[in-house]
N, C-alpha and C positions, 0 to 999 in steps of 0.2 A: 788942459791936462790930457796927456796921451792915454791910450788904453793899456791898463795893467792886466797882464795875463799870467796865470799860474797853471802850469801843466802837471797834471797828476790827479789821482783819485783822493777825495777828501778823507777817506778812512786811513790813508797812509799817515803815519805819525809825523813825518817830516813835512808833508803837505799841510796837515792840520795845524802845525806850529805856525806856518806862514799865514794861513787863513785867519788864525786867531789874532795875529799882529795886524793884518789888514783891517779886520773888523774893529779892533781897538782904535786904530788910527782913522777910521771912517773913510777909507780909501775905496773908491769904486774899483771893482775888478771883475774879470771873467775867468771862470775855470774852464780850461781846455781838457776834456777827458782823455786819459791815457789808459788803455786796457793792459794791465800788467800780465794777465793770463795769456793774452795773445802776443806778449813780448813787444808791444809797441814802443816801449822805452829802450829797446835795442835797435830800433830802425835807424837807418842812416840819417834821415831828417831829424830825428830826435837827438841823435848823438851830436849834431851840430849845435844844439842848444845845451846839452848836458853831456860832456865828453865821457863820463863814467857810466852812462846809461842807467841812471837812477832818477827817482823823482824826489823833489820837484825840480822843474826848470821854471825860470821866471823872466818875463820881458816887461820892460817899461820904456816906451818909446824906442830908442836905439840901444838901451842898456839890456844886456842879457846876463843873468846870474844863475848860479846853482849853489847848493849848500844852504840849508834852511836858516841857520843862525846868521850867516852873512846877509841873506836876503832880508831878514828881520831888521838887522842893524841899518841896512840901506833904507828900508821903508821908514824907519823912525827918523833918520836924518833927513831924507829928502822931503818927507811930509811932516816936518817937525811942528808946523803951525796947525796941524789938523788933529782932531780926535784927542786921545789921551797923550798929554804932553809929558807925562812922568815916566814913560817906558824906558827912556835912556837917561832920566834924571835931569834936574835943572839946578842942582846945587853946587856945581863946580867939579874940579878934578877928583876930589876924594869920593864924592858920591858916584861919579862915573866909574872910578876904579872899583868901588864896591860892587856895582852892578856887573862889571866885566869879570871880576873874580868869581862871582856866583854863577855867571853864565859858563865860565870855564869849568867850575865844579860840576854843573849839570852835564856838560859835554864830556868831560874826562872821567868823572867819578860816578855820577848818577846814571848816565845814559847806557854805558856798557852792560851793567847787570840788569837794568830795567828793560832794555831792548831785548836781551837774551830771554828774559822771562816772558815778555809779550810775544815773542816769536814762538817759544815753546808752548805756551799755554793758550794762545789765541790763534795765531796765523798758521802754525803747523797743522793744527786740526782742520782748518779751512782748506788747506792745500793737500790734505790727505797724507800728510807725513807723520811718521811715528815720533812720539815725544821722547826726548832724551832725559831720563830721570836725573842723571848726574848734572846735566846742564841746569836743570831746575833747582837742584839743591845748591849748586855753586852760586847761581843767580840770587837765590833767597839770602844766602849767607852774606854775599858781597853787598847786596842792596840794603840789608839790615844794618850793616856797619856804616854805610853812608847815611842812612836815615837816623842813626844814633847821633851823628854829627849835626844833622839838621835839627834834631830835637833840641839839642843844646842851643844852637843858634836861634831857633824860633822861640826859645824861652827868654831871649834877650831883645828881640825885635819882632814886630808884627809880620814883616815879610823878610825874605832872605837878605836883601840889600839894605833894608832900613824900614821906615814906617810907611812907605808907599809901594803899591803893586808896580813891579817893573818887568822888563823883558826877562830878567833872571827868574822870576816866578812863572811867567807865561811859558817859558821854554820847557818847563816840567810837565805841563798839562797833558800832552798827548800820551806819553807812556803811563803816567800815573792814572789817567782816565781808564785805559784798558785794564790795568791791574785791579783797580777798585771796582769797576763796573762789569767786567767780563770774565773775571777769574775768582777763585776762592782765596786769593792772596791779598785781598784788600786790607786785611788787618795789619799788614806791614805798615800801613799809613794810619789807619783809624785807631789802633790801640796805643799809638804814641800820642800823648796828650797834645803837645804843641804842633806836631806834624799834622795830626788829625784836624785841629782847629784851622791851621793854615790851608790844608787841602779843602776843607769845607768852604772856606772863603773864596779861594781862587777858582774853584770849580763851579761856584755859583754865579760867577760874573756873566752878564748877558752876552758878552762876546763869545765866551766858550760855549754857552748853551746854543748859540746860533751855529757854531761849528759842529756840535754834536748832532744837531738837526741835519746838517749837510751829510754827516756820516750815514744817517738813516735813509737819506734820499739816494745815496750812491749805491752802485752794485756791490755786493758783498764779496765778490771774488777777489782774493789777494793776488 
């Protein structure tokens, strides 16, 4: 097996999404530090790996990828026989389509407002930037609407795509973690009965606890 490398700081939400997938799949990997404060992600060498100058970048033998969700799909497919075999499902086209649709829901519906809130409530302060109250209000409203949909769905099934933890659930961990653990907006999750139950279960997974430990070990500069 070739050396798997992920470039970027673990506290990055996109990087931690890939880390959680790698740990679930029990794939050995190396984290290559990238100092965002020093703009190492904008260097010519890094741009060769990630043309948009963002983290993460990912290498596996001769394969180079960017975009965390695509990287996670690749990991699940290439290392299908390792670790958690349920991340992309094993029940056929309908199960895979259910996982894919909730991954798209995370990317298109959940991520925009939750990322805006994480930036405003967590990273803006670390970067010495002024918080935008309107962006916070808009993010709360939009995320609340998304979580109302999730509340109904999670009243029907244990996890978003069915009865097993999959990549669809995993992909929500980074942003939700910051909102629940590092802001006063955690009640967006915890006061919704089904969402709260779901969050408690997915955030308690050993794989995610390992990623959170990596956050603590990494420099806090955004």
